[in-house]
Every structure is written in structure tokens, then in C-alpha cells.
OpenMM code with the backbone's topology and positions (N, CA, C; nanometers):
from openmm import Vec3, app, unit

residues = "MET THR THR ASN ILE ASN GLN ALA ALA THR TYR GLU GLY GLY CYS HIS CYS GLY ALA VAL ARG PHE ARG VAL LEU VAL ASP ASN TYR LYS VAL ASP ASP CYS ASN CYS SER ILE CYS ARG LYS LYS GLY PHE LEU HIS LEU ILE VAL PRO GLN ASP LYS PHE THR LEU LEU GLN GLY LYS ASP LEU LEU SER ASN TYR LYS PHE ASN THR GLY VAL ALA GLU HIS LYS PHE CYS SER VAL CYS GLY ILE HIS SER PHE TYR ILE PRO ARG SER HIS PRO GLU CYS ILE ASP VAL ASN VAL ARG CYS LEU ASP GLY ASP VAL MET SER ASN PHE GLU ILE VAL PRO PHE ASP GLY ALA ASN TRP GLU ASP ASN ILE HIS LYS LEU ILE ASN".split()
positions = [
    Vec3(0.9638, -1.5366, -0.8099),
    Vec3(0.8727, -1.5574, -0.9230),
    Vec3(0.8497, -1.4405, -1.0242),
    Vec3(0.8325, -1.4589, -1.1122),
    Vec3(0.8056, -1.3395, -1.2466),
    Vec3(0.6542, -1.3572, -1.2356),
    Vec3(0.5740, -1.2383, -1.2585),
    Vec3(0.4108, -1.2315, -1.3151),
    Vec3(0.4372, -1.1707, -1.4512),
    Vec3(0.3764, -1.2592, -1.5392),
    Vec3(0.3420, -1.1720, -1.6694),
    Vec3(0.2217, -1.0117, -1.6228),
    Vec3(0.2968, -0.9095, -1.6457),
    Vec3(0.2101, -0.8019, -1.5961),
    Vec3(0.1025, -0.7742, -1.6332),
    Vec3(0.0189, -0.8781, -1.7190),
    Vec3(-0.0877, -0.8544, -1.7951),
    Vec3(-0.1817, -0.9773, -1.7458),
    Vec3(-0.1550, -1.0140, -1.6091),
    Vec3(-0.2139, -1.1323, -1.5632),
    Vec3(-0.2793, -1.0870, -1.4071),
    Vec3(-0.3459, -1.1356, -1.3660),
    Vec3(-0.4049, -1.1190, -1.2127),
    Vec3(-0.3518, -1.2338, -1.1663),
    Vec3(-0.3302, -1.1681, -1.0360),
    Vec3(-0.2547, -1.3160, -0.9513),
    Vec3(-0.3002, -1.2473, -0.8211),
    Vec3(-0.3144, -1.3307, -0.7266),
    Vec3(-0.3219, -1.3356, -0.5569),
    Vec3(-0.1693, -1.3399, -0.5233),
    Vec3(-0.1703, -1.2373, -0.3980),
    Vec3(-0.0238, -1.2151, -0.3341),
    Vec3(-0.0996, -1.2321, -0.1852),
    Vec3(-0.0159, -1.2844, -0.0987),
    Vec3(0.0142, -1.2592, 0.0621),
    Vec3(0.0809, -1.1475, 0.1054),
    Vec3(0.0300, -1.1196, 0.2320),
    Vec3(0.1940, -1.0143, 0.2763),
    Vec3(0.1467, -0.9793, 0.4403),
    Vec3(0.2173, -0.9090, 0.5184),
    Vec3(0.1609, -0.8668, 0.6110),
    Vec3(0.2880, -0.7932, 0.7126),
    Vec3(0.2913, -0.7841, 0.8271),
    Vec3(0.3637, -0.7139, 0.8636),
    Vec3(0.4988, -0.7974, 0.9084),
    Vec3(0.5631, -0.7161, 0.9843),
    Vec3(0.7274, -0.8027, 1.0019),
    Vec3(0.7124, -0.9035, 1.1295),
    Vec3(0.6431, -0.8762, 1.2331),
    Vec3(0.6187, -0.9769, 1.3162),
    Vec3(0.5214, -1.1026, 1.2687),
    Vec3(0.4092, -1.0523, 1.1609),
    Vec3(0.3358, -1.1845, 1.1378),
    Vec3(0.1827, -1.1485, 1.2043),
    Vec3(0.1699, -1.0648, 1.2890),
    Vec3(0.0286, -1.0532, 1.3576),
    Vec3(-0.0538, -1.0155, 1.2505),
    Vec3(-0.0324, -0.9079, 1.1779),
    Vec3(-0.1343, -0.8946, 1.0631),
    Vec3(-0.0901, -0.9384, 0.9274),
    Vec3(-0.1952, -0.9887, 0.8775),
    Vec3(-0.2024, -1.0641, 0.7517),
    Vec3(-0.2823, -1.0514, 0.6687),
    Vec3(-0.2456, -1.0232, 0.4872),
    Vec3(-0.3513, -0.9953, 0.4435),
    Vec3(-0.3318, -1.0492, 0.3055),
    Vec3(-0.4037, -1.0680, 0.2154),
    Vec3(-0.4477, -1.1423, 0.0624),
    Vec3(-0.4659, -1.0184, -0.0179),
    Vec3(-0.4178, -0.9937, -0.1639),
    Vec3(-0.4647, -0.9005, -0.2304),
    Vec3(-0.4377, -0.9881, -0.3674),
    Vec3(-0.5626, -0.9441, -0.4505),
    Vec3(-0.5548, -0.9844, -0.5636),
    Vec3(-0.5074, -0.8528, -0.7010),
    Vec3(-0.3670, -0.8882, -0.7570),
    Vec3(-0.3371, -0.7817, -0.8006),
    Vec3(-0.3399, -0.7575, -0.9812),
    Vec3(-0.3751, -0.6747, -1.0238),
    Vec3(-0.4342, -0.6675, -1.1940),
    Vec3(-0.3551, -0.5621, -1.2803),
    Vec3(-0.2900, -0.4968, -1.1453),
    Vec3(-0.2289, -0.3567, -1.1659),
    Vec3(-0.0375, -0.3669, -1.1372),
    Vec3(0.0077, -0.3385, -1.2339),
    Vec3(0.1458, -0.3845, -1.2144),
    Vec3(0.2284, -0.2628, -1.1788),
    Vec3(0.1766, -0.1457, -1.1555),
    Vec3(0.2488, 0.0057, -1.1221),
    Vec3(0.2367, 0.0387, -1.0091),
    Vec3(0.3299, 0.0869, -0.9396),
    Vec3(0.3224, 0.1036, -0.8167),
    Vec3(0.3940, 0.2765, -0.8086),
    Vec3(0.3889, 0.3666, -0.7250),
    Vec3(0.4121, 0.4924, -0.6825),
    Vec3(0.4874, 0.5098, -0.5832),
    Vec3(0.6095, 0.5572, -0.5998),
    Vec3(0.7257, 0.5777, -0.4904),
    Vec3(0.7453, 0.7151, -0.4458),
    Vec3(0.6231, 0.7701, -0.3762),
    Vec3(0.6206, 0.9291, -0.2986),
    Vec3(0.6954, 0.9495, -0.2803),
    Vec3(0.7535, 1.0548, -0.2296),
    Vec3(0.8321, 1.1578, -0.1601),
    Vec3(0.7760, 1.2795, -0.0827),
    Vec3(0.6082, 1.2271, -0.0253),
    Vec3(0.6098, 1.2927, 0.0811),
    Vec3(0.6598, 1.2605, 0.2107),
    Vec3(0.6295, 1.3690, 0.3017),
    Vec3(0.7082, 1.3423, 0.4138),
    Vec3(0.6858, 1.1875, 0.4919),
    Vec3(0.5966, 1.1130, 0.5156),
    Vec3(0.5644, 1.0086, 0.5407),
    Vec3(0.5713, 0.8971, 0.4735),
    Vec3(0.5417, 0.9069, 0.3533),
    Vec3(0.5961, 0.8300, 0.2925),
    Vec3(0.7198, 0.8099, 0.2603),
    Vec3(0.8260, 0.8665, 0.2545),
    Vec3(0.9177, 0.8951, 0.2411),
    Vec3(0.9945, 0.7875, 0.3748),
    Vec3(0.9570, 0.8466, 0.4560),
    Vec3(0.9875, 0.8113, 0.5834),
    Vec3(0.9725, 0.6519, 0.6120),
    Vec3(0.8380, 0.6199, 0.5648),
    Vec3(0.8203, 0.4614, 0.5722),
    Vec3(0.8812, 0.3908, 0.5126),
    Vec3(0.8942, 0.4625, 0.3477),
    Vec3(0.9600, 0.3952, 0.2488),
    Vec3(0.8152, 0.2940, 0.1733),
    Vec3(0.7430, 0.3481, 0.1946),
    Vec3(0.5807, 0.2977, 0.1400),
    Vec3(0.5749, 0.2729, -0.0306),
    Vec3(0.5883, 0.1890, -0.1010),
    Vec3(0.5508, 0.1712, -0.2312),
    Vec3(0.4225, 0.1342, -0.2874),
    Vec3(0.3312, 0.2308, -0.3329),
    Vec3(0.2010, 0.2281, -0.3308),
    Vec3(0.1476, 0.1448, -0.4218),
    Vec3(0.0599, 0.0509, -0.4137),
    Vec3(0.0046, -0.0390, -0.4505),
    Vec3(-0.2072, 0.0068, -0.4138),
    Vec3(-0.2332, 0.0376, -0.5030),
    Vec3(-0.4125, 0.1351, -0.4664),
    Vec3(-0.4673, -0.0061, -0.5209),
    Vec3(-0.6047, -0.0631, -0.4552),
    Vec3(-0.6416, -0.1671, -0.5194),
    Vec3(-0.7981, -0.1360, -0.4416),
    Vec3(-0.8848, -0.1838, -0.5424),
    Vec3(-1.0252, -0.1583, -0.4910),
    Vec3(-1.0533, -0.2413, -0.3250),
    Vec3(-1.1098, -0.2285, -0.2359),
    Vec3(-1.1869, -0.2927, -0.1512),
    Vec3(-1.1546, -0.4365, -0.1861),
    Vec3(-1.2648, -0.4461, -0.2869),
    Vec3(-1.2812, -0.5959, -0.2855),
    Vec3(-1.2052, -0.6957, -0.3343),
    Vec3(-1.0546, -0.6490, -0.3497),
    Vec3(-0.9785, -0.7143, -0.4190),
    Vec3(-0.8028, -0.7277, -0.2610),
    Vec3(-0.8675, -0.6741, -0.1693),
    Vec3(-0.7925, -0.7007, -0.0484),
    Vec3(-0.8973, -0.7700, 0.0703),
    Vec3(-0.7993, -0.8749, 0.1008),
    Vec3(-0.8451, -0.9442, 0.2398),
    Vec3(-0.7697, -0.9454, 0.3593),
    Vec3(-0.8205, -0.8615, 0.4612),
    Vec3(-0.7439, -0.8654, 0.5956),
    Vec3(-0.7697, -1.0343, 0.6362),
    Vec3(-0.6660, -1.0898, 0.6553),
    Vec3(-0.6560, -1.2367, 0.6904),
    Vec3(-0.6337, -1.2401, 0.8589),
    Vec3(-0.5554, -1.1499, 0.9210),
    Vec3(-0.5665, -1.1701, 1.0751),
    Vec3(-0.5255, -1.0173, 1.1085),
    Vec3(-0.5529, -0.9799, 1.2388),
    Vec3(-0.4597, -0.8987, 1.3104),
    Vec3(-0.5475, -0.7776, 1.3141),
    Vec3(-0.6718, -0.7416, 1.2713),
    Vec3(-0.7663, -0.6258, 1.2617),
    Vec3(-0.7559, -0.5789, 1.4238),
    Vec3(-0.7477, -0.6882, 1.5616),
    Vec3(-0.7553, -0.6004, 1.6309),
    Vec3(-0.6265, -0.5673, 1.7193),
    Vec3(-0.5135, -0.5431, 1.6443),
    Vec3(-0.4051, -0.5286, 1.6490),
    Vec3(-0.3369, -0.3751, 1.5382),
    Vec3(-0.4630, -0.3558, 1.4464),
    Vec3(-0.3806, -0.2251, 1.3704),
    Vec3(-0.4166, -0.1223, 1.4941),
    Vec3(-0.3306, -0.0229, 1.5108),
    Vec3(-0.3484, 0.0758, 1.5123),
    Vec3(-0.3868, 0.2093, 1.4099),
    Vec3(-0.3953, 0.3357, 1.3979),
    Vec3(-0.4390, 0.3851, 1.3096),
    Vec3(-0.3699, 0.5632, 1.3306),
    Vec3(-0.3007, 0.6262, 1.2230),
    Vec3(-0.2819, 0.7390, 1.2609),
    Vec3(-0.3147, 0.8099, 1.1037),
    Vec3(-0.3636, 0.9703, 1.1850),
    Vec3(-0.3938, 1.0529, 1.0457),
    Vec3(-0.3898, 1.1795, 1.1168),
    Vec3(-0.3139, 1.2486, 1.0271),
    Vec3(-0.2708, 1.3782, 0.9970),
    Vec3(-0.3368, 1.4792, 0.8958),
    Vec3(-0.2725, 1.5973, 0.9067),
    Vec3(-0.3190, 1.6932, 0.7926),
    Vec3(-0.4801, 1.6848, 0.7534),
    Vec3(-0.4992, 1.6409, 0.6620),
    Vec3(-0.6586, 1.6366, 0.6390),
    Vec3(-0.7863, 1.5673, 0.7433),
    Vec3(-0.6778, 1.4353, 0.7811),
    Vec3(-0.7224, 1.3766, 0.8327),
    Vec3(-0.7985, 1.2221, 0.7631),
    Vec3(-0.7960, 1.2189, 0.6546),
    Vec3(-0.8439, 1.1408, 0.5303),
    Vec3(-0.7708, 0.9997, 0.5094),
    Vec3(-0.6778, 1.0293, 0.5319),
    Vec3(-0.5809, 0.9172, 0.4833),
    Vec3(-0.5771, 0.8351, 0.6627),
    Vec3(-0.6042, 0.6819, 0.6562),
    Vec3(-0.6172, 0.6408, 0.7808),
    Vec3(-0.4715, 0.5151, 0.7473),
    Vec3(-0.3579, 0.5644, 0.8220),
    Vec3(-0.2480, 0.4929, 0.7954),
    Vec3(-0.2214, 0.4134, 0.9191),
    Vec3(-0.2715, 0.2934, 0.8810),
    Vec3(-0.2882, 0.1747, 0.9443),
    Vec3(-0.1142, 0.1132, 0.9698),
    Vec3(-0.1531, 0.0576, 1.0945),
    Vec3(0.0212, 0.0147, 1.1496),
    Vec3(-0.0021, -0.1046, 1.2813),
    Vec3(0.1115, -0.1942, 1.2440),
    Vec3(0.0566, -0.3077, 1.3449),
    Vec3(0.1334, -0.2614, 1.4645),
    Vec3(0.0349, -0.3005, 1.5716),
    Vec3(0.0639, -0.2130, 1.7283),
    Vec3(0.1516, -0.3108, 1.7716),
    Vec3(0.2305, -0.3895, 1.7493),
    Vec3(0.3254, -0.4863, 1.7581),
    Vec3(0.5011, -0.4135, 1.7454),
    Vec3(0.4627, -0.4361, 1.5852),
    Vec3(0.5675, -0.4272, 1.5016),
    Vec3(0.6220, -0.3042, 1.4687),
    Vec3(0.4875, -0.2485, 1.4731),
    Vec3(0.4900, -0.1193, 1.4275),
    Vec3(0.4819, -0.0831, 1.2414),
    Vec3(0.5321, -0.2064, 1.1899),
    Vec3(0.5001, -0.2078, 1.0350),
    Vec3(0.3710, -0.1512, 0.9381),
    Vec3(0.4024, -0.0496, 0.8672),
    Vec3(0.2795, -0.0150, 0.7604),
    Vec3(0.2689, -0.0692, 0.6650),
    Vec3(0.1844, -0.1704, 0.6540),
    Vec3(0.1494, -0.3013, 0.5248),
    Vec3(0.0518, -0.2123, 0.4501),
    Vec3(-0.0283, -0.1559, 0.4777),
    Vec3(-0.1302, -0.1357, 0.4026),
    Vec3(-0.2076, -0.0122, 0.4709),
    Vec3(-0.2971, 0.1034, 0.3827),
    Vec3(-0.3713, 0.1867, 0.4522),
    Vec3(-0.5048, 0.2549, 0.3844),
    Vec3(-0.5409, 0.3458, 0.4069),
    Vec3(-0.6548, 0.4089, 0.3391),
    Vec3(-0.6072, 0.4971, 0.3107),
    Vec3(-0.5887, 0.5687, 0.1215),
    Vec3(-0.5187, 0.6625, 0.0979),
    Vec3(-0.6054, 0.7630, 0.0881),
    Vec3(-0.5726, 0.9179, 0.0886),
    Vec3(-0.6235, 1.0338, 0.0810),
    Vec3(-0.6859, 1.0053, -0.0457),
    Vec3(-0.5835, 0.9812, -0.1483),
    Vec3(-0.6243, 0.9973, -0.3086),
    Vec3(-0.7416, 0.9120, -0.3514),
    Vec3(-0.7833, 0.8075, -0.2732),
    Vec3(-0.8703, 0.6963, -0.3150),
    Vec3(-0.9080, 0.6537, -0.1742),
    Vec3(-0.9992, 0.7294, -0.1232),
    Vec3(-1.0275, 0.6410, -0.0126),
    Vec3(-1.1839, 0.5815, 0.0103),
    Vec3(-1.1449, 0.5221, -0.0721),
    Vec3(-1.2484, 0.4056, -0.1016),
    Vec3(-1.1933, 0.3060, -0.1283),
    Vec3(-1.0794, 0.2656, -0.1280),
    Vec3(-0.9557, 0.1782, -0.1819),
    Vec3(-0.8665, 0.1644, -0.0574),
    Vec3(-0.7916, 0.0294, -0.1132),
    Vec3(-0.6515, -0.0091, 0.0165),
    Vec3(-0.5461, 0.0045, -0.0529),
    Vec3(-0.4488, 0.0676, -0.0443),
    Vec3(-0.3249, 0.1638, -0.0815),
    Vec3(-0.2262, 0.0347, 0.0069),
    Vec3(-0.1556, -0.0984, -0.0349),
    Vec3(-0.0662, -0.1608, -0.0115),
    Vec3(0.0567, -0.1377, -0.0331),
    Vec3(0.1339, -0.1686, 0.0989),
    Vec3(0.2679, -0.1407, 0.0236),
    Vec3(0.3530, -0.2629, -0.0011),
    Vec3(0.4163, -0.2811, -0.1229),
    Vec3(0.4348, -0.3762, -0.1980),
    Vec3(0.5372, -0.4192, -0.1386),
    Vec3(0.6221, -0.3667, -0.0285),
    Vec3(0.7334, -0.4290, 0.0029),
    Vec3(0.7300, -0.5008, 0.1093),
    Vec3(0.6147, -0.5434, 0.1657),
    Vec3(0.5085, -0.6266, 0.2512),
    Vec3(0.4660, -0.7323, 0.1749),
    Vec3(0.4812, -0.7379, 0.0955),
    Vec3(0.4364, -0.8890, -0.0202),
    Vec3(0.4924, -0.9501, 0.0492),
    Vec3(0.4787, -1.1140, 0.0367),
    Vec3(0.5379, -1.2354, 0.0894),
    Vec3(0.6401, -1.2666, -0.0409),
    Vec3(0.8131, -1.3157, -0.0343),
    Vec3(0.8676, -1.3374, -0.1390),
    Vec3(0.9235, -1.2282, -0.1742),
    Vec3(1.0247, -1.2910, -0.2890),
    Vec3(1.1066, -1.2065, -0.3858),
    Vec3(1.0048, -1.1268, -0.4791),
    Vec3(0.9217, -1.0677, -0.4782),
    Vec3(0.8477, -0.9975, -0.6002),
    Vec3(0.8520, -0.8932, -0.6411),
    Vec3(0.9329, -0.8138, -0.5675),
    Vec3(0.9635, -0.6295, -0.6299),
    Vec3(0.9903, -0.6606, -0.7795),
    Vec3(1.0201, -0.7253, -0.8592),
    Vec3(1.0282, -0.6930, -0.9811),
    Vec3(0.9445, -0.7465, -1.0316),
    Vec3(0.8620, -0.7816, -1.0248),
    Vec3(0.7441, -0.7826, -1.0913),
    Vec3(0.6144, -0.6794, -1.0978),
    Vec3(0.6852, -0.5997, -1.0680),
    Vec3(0.6434, -0.4239, -1.0415),
    Vec3(0.7411, -0.2891, -1.0954),
    Vec3(0.6562, -0.2401, -1.1805),
    Vec3(0.6856, -0.0730, -1.2620),
    Vec3(0.6580, -0.0191, -1.1327),
    Vec3(0.7871, 0.0775, -1.0719),
    Vec3(0.7950, 0.1867, -0.9682),
    Vec3(0.8313, 0.2878, -1.0875),
    Vec3(0.6953, 0.3702, -1.0229),
    Vec3(0.6874, 0.4753, -1.1158),
    Vec3(0.6998, 0.5873, -1.0078),
    Vec3(0.8193, 0.7152, -1.0059),
    Vec3(0.8599, 0.7740, -0.8885),
    Vec3(0.7110, 0.9063, -0.8997),
    Vec3(0.6580, 0.9479, -0.7886),
    Vec3(0.5471, 1.0682, -0.7869),
    Vec3(0.5991, 1.1576, -0.6570),
    Vec3(0.5642, 1.3114, -0.7139),
    Vec3(0.5733, 1.4154, -0.6269),
    Vec3(0.5157, 1.4077, -0.5496),
    Vec3(0.4587, 1.3872, -0.4495),
    Vec3(0.3898, 1.3803, -0.2889),
    Vec3(0.4031, 1.4971, -0.2546),
    Vec3(0.5436, 1.5060, -0.2501),
    Vec3(0.5794, 1.6421, -0.1561),
    Vec3(0.5003, 1.7735, -0.2331),
    Vec3(0.5100, 1.7459, -0.3432),
    Vec3(0.3782, 1.8710, -0.3945),
    Vec3(0.2562, 1.8297, -0.4146),
    Vec3(0.2112, 1.7362, -0.3390),
    Vec3(0.0569, 1.6633, -0.3744),
    Vec3(-0.0719, 1.7723, -0.4521),
    Vec3(-0.0790, 1.8829, -0.3937),
    Vec3(-0.1926, 1.9064, -0.4555),
    Vec3(-0.1852, 1.9708, -0.6381),
    Vec3(-0.0623, 1.9631, -0.6434),
    Vec3(-0.0022, 2.0051, -0.7798),
    Vec3(0.0020, 1.8690, -0.8524),
    Vec3(-0.0071, 1.7355, -0.8265),
    Vec3(0.0714, 1.6278, -0.8960),
    Vec3(-0.0527, 1.5118, -0.8957),
    Vec3(-0.1995, 1.5337, -0.7735),
    Vec3(-0.2629, 1.4503, -0.7762),
    Vec3(-0.3264, 1.3963, -0.8898),
    Vec3(-0.3821, 1.4752, -0.9811),
    Vec3(-0.4170, 1.4789, -1.0905),
    Vec3(-0.3530, 1.2888, -1.1741),
    Vec3(-0.2314, 1.3033, -1.1723),
    Vec3(-0.1509, 1.2090, -1.2019),
    Vec3(-0.1856, 1.0574, -1.1234),
    Vec3(-0.2687, 1.0623, -1.0369),
    Vec3(-0.2819, 0.9256, -0.9315),
    Vec3(-0.4115, 0.9134, -0.9999),
    Vec3(-0.5242, 0.9996, -0.9947),
    Vec3(-0.6508, 0.9599, -1.0580),
    Vec3(-0.7056, 0.9430, -1.1944),
    Vec3(-0.7119, 0.8595, -1.2340),
    Vec3(-0.6937, 0.8375, -1.3466),
    Vec3(-0.9129, 0.8301, -1.3874),
] * unit.nanometer
topology = app.Topology()
chain = topology.addChain("A")
for resn in residues:
    res = topology.addResidue(resn, chain)
    for name in ("N", "CA", "C"):
        topology.addAtom(name, app.Element.getBySymbol(name[0]), res)
């Protein structure tokens, strides 16, 4: 499936075992590939959306939460399979950050992947906040 990056589209996704499922309305096809310690290890590709464009369809009771450093980010993951399909980001705590790798289907080519130097977060955060 190829989407015109100028059009909004609805995607569904979730964790590996299927216990956690979500729906997201996408109208910005730029995603950030962060090199900070946790994102590098998780392979997270960041699609930050307002909360009203994200719907958790199932699995709320199966989500675990991990916080570190400042404690602002809420790294949510499935307690069954361990996959981090979305979380509340430190950079935009009023939003949801969806891992594009957790969207259903072969959709990666719909997105522009932009490197982000999160290893030096304080020096680069201005690049994420518009």
C-alpha cells in the first residue's frame, strides 16, 4: 500500500502477540529515527500524534510502563510479548508516539525516516518541537 503523503490515512497496529491493538490517524509522514540509548535498543521509529488521533482498541490492562531519567516519558509495552508499540514521549508529553514498525502491513515506504540525534537530546530537542 502506498499512501500519498499529503493525505490523511488511518492505520492500525499493535504488539507482536496481538494483545495490544491501536488505531492512528496519520497526516504527517515524517518519522524520527532516534539514536538515544533506549530508542536504539528498541528500534523505535517515532510518529508523534495528538492524543485525539490515537485510539487504543484493546490491551490497556496488559500494558506495563517503564520510566527512567526525568520520568516524563512513559514507555509502554505489552506485558505478554514485550513489544513497545507506542508511548508518551518526553518531547511531547501531551501526545502519543507510535512506533511505525508496529503498524500493520507493509507501510514503511509510506514514511520519510529522518535521523534524530537523541544521544545529545538537550542539544537537539528544538529540532522536534515545531
